[in-house]
Backbone atoms as SQL, in Angstrom:
CREATE TABLE atoms (id INTEGER PRIMARY KEY, chain TEXT, resi INTEGER, resn TEXT, atom TEXT, x REAL, y REAL, z REAL);
INSERT INTO atoms VALUES
  (1, 'A', 1, 'MET', 'N', 0.831, -1.176, 0.000),
  (2, 'A', 1, 'MET', 'CA', 0.000, 0.000, 0.000),
  (3, 'A', 1, 'MET', 'C', 0.878, 1.244, 0.000),
  (4, 'A', 2, 'LEU', 'N', 0.581, 2.188, -0.860),
  (5, 'A', 2, 'LEU', 'CA', 1.336, 3.425, -0.985),
  (6, 'A', 2, 'LEU', 'C', 0.949, 4.377, 0.129),
  (7, 'A', 3, 'GLN', 'N', 1.969, 4.923, 0.810),
  (8, 'A', 3, 'GLN', 'CA', 1.695, 5.885, 1.874),
  (9, 'A', 3, 'GLN', 'C', 2.242, 7.236, 1.453),
  (10, 'A', 4, 'LEU', 'N', 1.434, 8.231, 1.611),
  (11, 'A', 4, 'LEU', 'CA', 1.854, 9.593, 1.323),
  (12, 'A', 4, 'LEU', 'C', 2.583, 10.150, 2.534),
  (13, 'A', 5, 'PRO', 'N', 3.582, 10.985, 2.313),
  (14, 'A', 5, 'PRO', 'CA', 4.284, 11.551, 3.458),
  (15, 'A', 5, 'PRO', 'C', 3.366, 12.466, 4.257),
  (16, 'A', 6, 'GLU', 'N', 3.658, 12.526, 5.530),
  (17, 'A', 6, 'GLU', 'CA', 2.913, 13.422, 6.405),
  (18, 'A', 6, 'GLU', 'C', 3.207, 14.860, 5.986),
  (19, 'A', 7, 'PRO', 'N', 2.273, 15.766, 6.238),
  (20, 'A', 7, 'PRO', 'CA', 2.488, 17.159, 5.845),
  (21, 'A', 7, 'PRO', 'C', 3.796, 17.742, 6.376),
  (22, 'A', 8, 'ARG', 'N', 4.167, 17.447, 7.604),
  (23, 'A', 8, 'ARG', 'CA', 5.406, 17.988, 8.178),
  (24, 'A', 8, 'ARG', 'C', 6.617, 17.439, 7.427),
  (25, 'A', 9, 'GLU', 'N', 6.606, 16.139, 7.103),
  (26, 'A', 9, 'GLU', 'CA', 7.706, 15.548, 6.342),
  (27, 'A', 9, 'GLU', 'C', 7.812, 16.195, 4.971),
  (28, 'A', 10, 'ARG', 'N', 6.689, 16.443, 4.340),
  (29, 'A', 10, 'ARG', 'CA', 6.673, 17.073, 3.015),
  (30, 'A', 10, 'ARG', 'C', 7.240, 18.483, 3.091),
  (31, 'A', 11, 'GLN', 'N', 6.912, 19.208, 4.141),
  (32, 'A', 11, 'GLN', 'CA', 7.445, 20.559, 4.304),
  (33, 'A', 11, 'GLN', 'C', 8.961, 20.525, 4.444),
  (34, 'A', 12, 'GLN', 'N', 9.494, 19.538, 5.161),
  (35, 'A', 12, 'GLN', 'CA', 10.936, 19.412, 5.310),
  (36, 'A', 12, 'GLN', 'C', 11.592, 19.110, 3.973),
  (37, 'A', 13, 'GLU', 'N', 10.960, 18.241, 3.170),
  (38, 'A', 13, 'GLU', 'CA', 11.500, 17.913, 1.852),
  (39, 'A', 13, 'GLU', 'C', 11.536, 19.144, 0.959),
  (40, 'A', 14, 'VAL', 'N', 10.465, 19.903, 0.948),
  (41, 'A', 14, 'VAL', 'CA', 10.396, 21.114, 0.127),
  (42, 'A', 14, 'VAL', 'C', 11.421, 22.128, 0.614),
  (43, 'A', 15, 'GLY', 'N', 11.537, 22.272, 1.920),
  (44, 'A', 15, 'GLY', 'CA', 12.514, 23.201, 2.480),
  (45, 'A', 15, 'GLY', 'C', 13.934, 22.817, 2.108),
  (46, 'A', 16, 'ALA', 'N', 14.252, 21.536, 2.150),
  (47, 'A', 16, 'ALA', 'CA', 15.586, 21.067, 1.782),
  (48, 'A', 16, 'ALA', 'C', 15.851, 21.314, 0.302),
  (49, 'A', 17, 'ALA', 'N', 14.864, 21.089, -0.554),
  (50, 'A', 17, 'ALA', 'CA', 15.025, 21.327, -1.988),
  (51, 'A', 17, 'ALA', 'C', 15.238, 22.813, -2.264),
  (52, 'A', 18, 'ASN', 'N', 14.510, 23.671, -1.586),
  (53, 'A', 18, 'ASN', 'CA', 14.678, 25.119, -1.762),
  (54, 'A', 18, 'ASN', 'C', 16.053, 25.567, -1.295),
  (55, 'A', 19, 'ALA', 'N', 16.533, 25.045, -0.176),
  (56, 'A', 19, 'ALA', 'CA', 17.855, 25.406, 0.326),
  (57, 'A', 19, 'ALA', 'C', 18.933, 24.990, -0.657),
  (58, 'A', 20, 'GLU', 'N', 18.793, 23.808, -1.254),
  (59, 'A', 20, 'GLU', 'CA', 19.766, 23.327, -2.233),
  (60, 'A', 20, 'GLU', 'C', 19.766, 24.218, -3.470),
  (61, 'A', 21, 'ALA', 'N', 18.597, 24.627, -3.927),
  (62, 'A', 21, 'ALA', 'CA', 18.502, 25.492, -5.103),
  (63, 'A', 21, 'ALA', 'C', 19.146, 26.843, -4.833),
  (64, 'A', 22, 'GLN', 'N', 19.031, 27.358, -3.621),
  (65, 'A', 22, 'GLN', 'CA', 19.609, 28.650, -3.287),
  (66, 'A', 22, 'GLN', 'C', 21.125, 28.571, -3.209),
  (67, 'A', 23, 'GLN', 'N', 21.692, 27.414, -2.898),
  (68, 'A', 23, 'GLN', 'CA', 23.130, 27.266, -2.770),
  (69, 'A', 23, 'GLN', 'C', 23.814, 27.152, -4.122),
  (70, 'A', 24, 'GLN', 'N', 23.097, 26.755, -5.163),
  (71, 'A', 24, 'GLN', 'CA', 23.690, 26.621, -6.482),
  (72, 'A', 24, 'GLN', 'C', 23.877, 28.007, -7.085),
  (73, 'A', 25, 'PRO', 'N', 25.098, 28.301, -7.572),
  (74, 'A', 25, 'PRO', 'CA', 25.333, 29.612, -8.153),
  (75, 'A', 25, 'PRO', 'C', 24.519, 29.810, -9.432),
  (76, 'A', 26, 'ALA', 'N', 24.133, 31.037, -9.666),
  (77, 'A', 26, 'ALA', 'CA', 23.331, 31.361, -10.841),
  (78, 'A', 26, 'ALA', 'C', 24.232, 31.485, -12.076),
  (79, 'A', 27, 'LEU', 'N', 23.679, 31.157, -13.224),
  (80, 'A', 27, 'LEU', 'CA', 24.395, 31.345, -14.481),
  (81, 'A', 27, 'LEU', 'C', 24.553, 32.835, -14.746),
  (82, 'A', 28, 'GLN', 'N', 25.715, 33.198, -15.261),
  (83, 'A', 28, 'GLN', 'CA', 25.996, 34.591, -15.594),
  (84, 'A', 28, 'GLN', 'C', 26.570, 34.658, -17.001),
  (85, 'A', 29, 'THR', 'N', 26.375, 35.785, -17.652),
  (86, 'A', 29, 'THR', 'CA', 26.988, 36.036, -18.947),
  (87, 'A', 29, 'THR', 'C', 28.124, 37.028, -18.738),
  (88, 'A', 30, 'VAL', 'N', 29.299, 36.694, -19.257),
  (89, 'A', 30, 'VAL', 'CA', 30.476, 37.551, -19.134),
  (90, 'A', 30, 'VAL', 'C', 31.068, 37.727, -20.522),
  (91, 'A', 31, 'GLU', 'N', 31.383, 38.963, -20.871),
  (92, 'A', 31, 'GLU', 'CA', 31.978, 39.248, -22.170),
  (93, 'A', 31, 'GLU', 'C', 33.458, 39.541, -22.007),
  (94, 'A', 32, 'GLY', 'N', 34.252, 39.064, -22.952),
  (95, 'A', 32, 'GLY', 'CA', 35.686, 39.305, -22.911),
  (96, 'A', 32, 'GLY', 'C', 36.361, 38.640, -24.096),
  (97, 'A', 33, 'ARG', 'N', 37.657, 38.429, -23.958),
  (98, 'A', 33, 'ARG', 'CA', 38.442, 37.815, -25.033),
  (99, 'A', 33, 'ARG', 'C', 39.164, 36.595, -24.464),
  (100, 'A', 34, 'ILE', 'N', 39.094, 35.479, -25.195),
  (101, 'A', 34, 'ILE', 'CA', 39.814, 34.277, -24.799),
  (102, 'A', 34, 'ILE', 'C', 41.280, 34.454, -25.207),
  (103, 'A', 35, 'VAL', 'N', 42.179, 34.323, -24.241),
  (104, 'A', 35, 'VAL', 'CA', 43.610, 34.427, -24.516),
  (105, 'A', 35, 'VAL', 'C', 44.334, 33.305, -23.785),
  (106, 'A', 36, 'LYS', 'N', 45.529, 32.994, -24.263),
  (107, 'A', 36, 'LYS', 'CA', 46.327, 31.951, -23.615),
  (108, 'A', 36, 'LYS', 'C', 47.389, 32.615, -22.759),
  (109, 'A', 37, 'LYS', 'N', 47.379, 32.280, -21.467),
  (110, 'A', 37, 'LYS', 'CA', 48.374, 32.801, -20.540),
  (111, 'A', 37, 'LYS', 'C', 48.947, 31.627, -19.767),
  (112, 'A', 38, 'ARG', 'N', 50.275, 31.500, -19.813),
  (113, 'A', 38, 'ARG', 'CA', 50.951, 30.418, -19.086),
  (114, 'A', 38, 'ARG', 'C', 50.352, 29.050, -19.412),
  (115, 'A', 39, 'SER', 'N', 50.165, 28.782, -20.649),
  (116, 'A', 39, 'SER', 'CA', 49.650, 27.508, -21.187),
  (117, 'A', 39, 'SER', 'C', 48.205, 27.201, -20.799),
  (118, 'A', 40, 'GLN', 'N', 47.471, 28.199, -20.336),
  (119, 'A', 40, 'GLN', 'CA', 46.061, 28.019, -19.995),
  (120, 'A', 40, 'GLN', 'C', 45.233, 29.082, -20.718),
  (121, 'A', 41, 'TYR', 'N', 44.072, 28.672, -21.219),
  (122, 'A', 41, 'TYR', 'CA', 43.158, 29.635, -21.810),
  (123, 'A', 41, 'TYR', 'C', 42.366, 30.291, -20.692),
  (124, 'A', 42, 'VAL', 'N', 42.251, 31.617, -20.777),
  (125, 'A', 42, 'VAL', 'CA', 41.525, 32.401, -19.775),
  (126, 'A', 42, 'VAL', 'C', 40.603, 33.376, -20.493),
  (127, 'A', 43, 'LEU', 'N', 39.661, 33.928, -19.751),
  (128, 'A', 43, 'LEU', 'CA', 38.804, 34.980, -20.284),
  (129, 'A', 43, 'LEU', 'C', 39.310, 36.297, -19.719),
  (130, 'A', 44, 'GLN', 'N', 39.801, 37.163, -20.606),
  (131, 'A', 44, 'GLN', 'CA', 40.275, 38.477, -20.188),
  (132, 'A', 44, 'GLN', 'C', 39.143, 39.464, -20.408),
  (133, 'A', 45, 'VAL', 'N', 38.635, 40.001, -19.302),
  (134, 'A', 45, 'VAL', 'CA', 37.505, 40.927, -19.343),
  (135, 'A', 45, 'VAL', 'C', 38.003, 42.360, -19.466),
  (136, 'A', 46, 'SER', 'N', 39.107, 42.674, -18.783),
  (137, 'A', 46, 'SER', 'CA', 39.753, 43.987, -18.865),
  (138, 'A', 46, 'SER', 'C', 41.234, 43.766, -18.579),
  (139, 'A', 47, 'ASN', 'N', 42.016, 44.850, -18.562),
  (140, 'A', 47, 'ASN', 'CA', 43.442, 44.706, -18.278),
  (141, 'A', 47, 'ASN', 'C', 43.680, 44.093, -16.900),
  (142, 'A', 48, 'ASP', 'N', 42.789, 44.360, -15.955),
  (143, 'A', 48, 'ASP', 'CA', 42.959, 43.903, -14.574),
  (144, 'A', 48, 'ASP', 'C', 42.124, 42.685, -14.217),
  (145, 'A', 49, 'THR', 'N', 41.181, 42.286, -15.070),
  (146, 'A', 49, 'THR', 'CA', 40.254, 41.211, -14.716),
  (147, 'A', 49, 'THR', 'C', 40.397, 40.041, -15.675),
  (148, 'A', 50, 'VAL', 'N', 40.844, 38.905, -15.102),
  (149, 'A', 50, 'VAL', 'CA', 41.044, 37.677, -15.877),
  (150, 'A', 50, 'VAL', 'C', 40.425, 36.528, -15.092),
  (151, 'A', 51, 'TYR', 'N', 39.696, 35.663, -15.791),
  (152, 'A', 51, 'TYR', 'CA', 39.086, 34.488, -15.160),
  (153, 'A', 51, 'TYR', 'C', 39.641, 33.213, -15.774),
  (154, 'A', 52, 'GLN', 'N', 39.974, 32.248, -14.933),
  (155, 'A', 52, 'GLN', 'CA', 40.347, 30.917, -15.387),
  (156, 'A', 52, 'GLN', 'C', 39.095, 30.257, -15.963),
  (157, 'A', 53, 'LEU', 'N', 39.270, 29.331, -16.885),
  (158, 'A', 53, 'LEU', 'CA', 38.144, 28.625, -17.501),
  (159, 'A', 53, 'LEU', 'C', 38.300, 27.134, -17.262),
  (160, 'A', 54, 'ASP', 'N', 37.233, 26.479, -16.861),
  (161, 'A', 54, 'ASP', 'CA', 37.321, 25.052, -16.565),
  (162, 'A', 54, 'ASP', 'C', 37.249, 24.167, -17.804),
  (163, 'A', 55, 'ASP', 'N', 36.804, 24.700, -18.930),
  (164, 'A', 55, 'ASP', 'CA', 36.700, 23.912, -20.165),
  (165, 'A', 55, 'ASP', 'C', 37.746, 24.421, -21.166),
  (166, 'A', 56, 'GLN', 'N', 38.970, 23.929, -21.011),
  (167, 'A', 56, 'GLN', 'CA', 40.069, 24.373, -21.851),
  (168, 'A', 56, 'GLN', 'C', 39.892, 23.971, -23.310),
  (169, 'A', 57, 'GLN', 'N', 39.334, 22.805, -23.559),
  (170, 'A', 57, 'GLN', 'CA', 39.151, 22.351, -24.938),
  (171, 'A', 57, 'GLN', 'C', 38.193, 23.264, -25.694),
  (172, 'A', 58, 'ARG', 'N', 37.078, 23.599, -25.073),
  (173, 'A', 58, 'ARG', 'CA', 36.112, 24.487, -25.734),
  (174, 'A', 58, 'ARG', 'C', 36.709, 25.883, -25.899),
  (175, 'A', 59, 'ALA', 'N', 37.412, 26.362, -24.876),
  (176, 'A', 59, 'ALA', 'CA', 38.005, 27.708, -24.929),
  (177, 'A', 59, 'ALA', 'C', 39.042, 27.807, -26.048),
  (178, 'A', 60, 'SER', 'N', 39.769, 26.732, -26.322),
  (179, 'A', 60, 'SER', 'CA', 40.832, 26.766, -27.340),
  (180, 'A', 60, 'SER', 'C', 40.293, 27.100, -28.727),
  (181, 'A', 61, 'GLN', 'N', 39.036, 26.817, -28.974),
  (182, 'A', 61, 'GLN', 'CA', 38.429, 27.100, -30.272),
  (183, 'A', 61, 'GLN', 'C', 38.230, 28.600, -30.511),
  (184, 'A', 62, 'TYR', 'N', 38.343, 29.397, -29.448),
  (185, 'A', 62, 'TYR', 'CA', 38.079, 30.832, -29.545),
  (186, 'A', 62, 'TYR', 'C', 39.312, 31.664, -29.212),
  (187, 'A', 63, 'ASP', 'N', 40.491, 31.082, -29.316),
  (188, 'A', 63, 'ASP', 'CA', 41.735, 31.766, -28.962),
  (189, 'A', 63, 'ASP', 'C', 41.864, 33.106, -29.688),
  (190, 'A', 64, 'GLY', 'N', 42.023, 34.176, -28.911),
  (191, 'A', 64, 'GLY', 'CA', 42.211, 35.511, -29.467),
  (192, 'A', 64, 'GLY', 'C', 40.944, 36.210, -29.901),
  (193, 'A', 65, 'LYS', 'N', 39.795, 35.592, -29.696),
  (194, 'A', 65, 'LYS', 'CA', 38.540, 36.151, -30.201),
  (195, 'A', 65, 'LYS', 'C', 37.662, 36.710, -29.079),
  (196, 'A', 66, 'PRO', 'N', 36.894, 37.758, -29.392),
  (197, 'A', 66, 'PRO', 'CA', 35.942, 38.286, -28.404),
  (198, 'A', 66, 'PRO', 'C', 34.737, 37.362, -28.296),
  (199, 'A', 67, 'VAL', 'N', 34.348, 37.054, -27.067),
  (200, 'A', 67, 'VAL', 'CA', 33.281, 36.086, -26.845),
  (201, 'A', 67, 'VAL', 'C', 32.309, 36.574, -25.785),
  (202, 'A', 68, 'LYS', 'N', 31.152, 35.935, -25.814),
  (203, 'A', 68, 'LYS', 'CA', 30.157, 36.047, -24.756),
  (204, 'A', 68, 'LYS', 'C', 30.099, 34.661, -24.129),
  (205, 'A', 69, 'LEU', 'N', 30.421, 34.587, -22.839),
  (206, 'A', 69, 'LEU', 'CA', 30.537, 33.303, -22.162),
  (207, 'A', 69, 'LEU', 'C', 29.431, 33.172, -21.128),
  (208, 'A', 70, 'LEU', 'N', 28.771, 32.028, -21.112),
  (209, 'A', 70, 'LEU', 'CA', 27.738, 31.732, -20.124),
  (210, 'A', 70, 'LEU', 'C', 28.278, 30.670, -19.182),
  (211, 'A', 71, 'GLY', 'N', 28.163, 30.925, -17.887),
  (212, 'A', 71, 'GLY', 'CA', 28.656, 29.959, -16.921),
  (213, 'A', 71, 'GLY', 'C', 28.407, 30.412, -15.503),
  (214, 'A', 72, 'THR', 'N', 28.938, 29.646, -14.564),
  (215, 'A', 72, 'THR', 'CA', 28.829, 30.016, -13.156),
  (216, 'A', 72, 'THR', 'C', 30.200, 30.473, -12.682),
  (217, 'A', 73, 'LEU', 'N', 30.208, 31.552, -11.935),
  (218, 'A', 73, 'LEU', 'CA', 31.439, 32.179, -11.488),
  (219, 'A', 73, 'LEU', 'C', 31.790, 31.710, -10.086),
  (220, 'A', 74, 'ASP', 'N', 33.008, 31.201, -9.939),
  (221, 'A', 74, 'ASP', 'CA', 33.552, 30.868, -8.627),
  (222, 'A', 74, 'ASP', 'C', 34.492, 32.013, -8.275),
  (223, 'A', 75, 'GLN', 'N', 33.965, 32.998, -7.555),
  (224, 'A', 75, 'GLN', 'CA', 34.695, 34.227, -7.266),
  (225, 'A', 75, 'GLN', 'C', 35.962, 33.953, -6.452),
  (226, 'A', 76, 'ASP', 'N', 35.912, 33.002, -5.532),
  (227, 'A', 76, 'ASP', 'CA', 37.073, 32.701, -4.687),
  (228, 'A', 76, 'ASP', 'C', 38.261, 32.211, -5.510),
  (229, 'A', 77, 'ARG', 'N', 37.991, 31.405, -6.520),
  (230, 'A', 77, 'ARG', 'CA', 39.058, 30.843, -7.353),
  (231, 'A', 77, 'ARG', 'C', 39.272, 31.633, -8.644),
  (232, 'A', 78, 'ARG', 'N', 38.469, 32.683, -8.868),
  (233, 'A', 78, 'ARG', 'CA', 38.525, 33.463, -10.121),
  (234, 'A', 78, 'ARG', 'C', 38.391, 32.525, -11.315),
  (235, 'A', 79, 'MET', 'N', 37.423, 31.604, -11.219),
  (236, 'A', 79, 'MET', 'CA', 37.200, 30.557, -12.218),
  (237, 'A', 79, 'MET', 'C', 35.762, 30.628, -12.709),
  (238, 'A', 80, 'ILE', 'N', 35.583, 30.419, -14.013),
  (239, 'A', 80, 'ILE', 'CA', 34.240, 30.301, -14.580),
  (240, 'A', 80, 'ILE', 'C', 34.044, 28.858, -15.016),
  (241, 'A', 81, 'HIS', 'N', 32.970, 28.258, -14.539),
  (242, 'A', 81, 'HIS', 'CA', 32.581, 26.916, -14.972),
  (243, 'A', 81, 'HIS', 'C', 31.714, 27.112, -16.220),
  (244, 'A', 82, 'VAL', 'N', 32.295, 26.830, -17.363),
  (245, 'A', 82, 'VAL', 'CA', 31.723, 27.177, -18.662),
  (246, 'A', 82, 'VAL', 'C', 30.513, 26.317, -19.001),
  (247, 'A', 83, 'THR', 'N', 29.418, 26.997, -19.396),
  (248, 'A', 83, 'THR', 'CA', 28.243, 26.323, -19.921),
  (249, 'A', 83, 'THR', 'C', 28.175, 26.477, -21.430),
  (250, 'A', 84, 'ASN', 'N', 28.509, 27.695, -21.915),
  (251, 'A', 84, 'ASN', 'CA', 28.454, 27.953, -23.361),
  (252, 'A', 84, 'ASN', 'C', 29.366, 29.124, -23.693),
  (253, 'A', 85, 'ILE', 'N', 29.945, 29.067, -24.895),
  (254, 'A', 85, 'ILE', 'CA', 30.759, 30.174, -25.418),
  (255, 'A', 85, 'ILE', 'C', 30.257, 30.477, -26.811),
  (256, 'A', 86, 'GLU', 'N', 30.060, 31.769, -27.092),
  (257, 'A', 86, 'GLU', 'CA', 29.699, 32.163, -28.468),
  (258, 'A', 86, 'GLU', 'C', 30.475, 33.411, -28.856),
  (259, 'A', 87, 'LEU', 'N', 30.775, 33.496, -30.150),
  (260, 'A', 87, 'LEU', 'CA', 31.489, 34.672, -30.665),
  (261, 'A', 87, 'LEU', 'C', 30.615, 35.906, -30.558),
  (262, 'A', 88, 'MET', 'N', 31.246, 37.016, -30.251),
  (263, 'A', 88, 'MET', 'CA', 30.531, 38.299, -30.293),
  (264, 'A', 88, 'MET', 'C', 30.647, 38.821, -31.721),
  (265, 'A', 89, 'SER', 'N', 29.606, 39.473, -32.169),
  (266, 'A', 89, 'SER', 'CA', 29.664, 39.990, -33.542),
  (267, 'A', 89, 'SER', 'C', 30.042, 41.431, -33.569);
């Protein structure tokens, strides 16, 4: 026989799911130029702002080109977890 969770248990499940969703970083769009520095491809946003990229293979296809990058930013590590890269026109 199938038993439905008690209302209090269901509230805890929903609360846990909401807390998990809030902890996941939001996707952001960042514009810059993919360049190679010290054998690693990075996104150079300005002279002072450079982000490491976790997807080196995808980044290599855009070496030297201006791009719009979609991903999640790990501010502590100055790293972008790449979701998508597209050329800027």
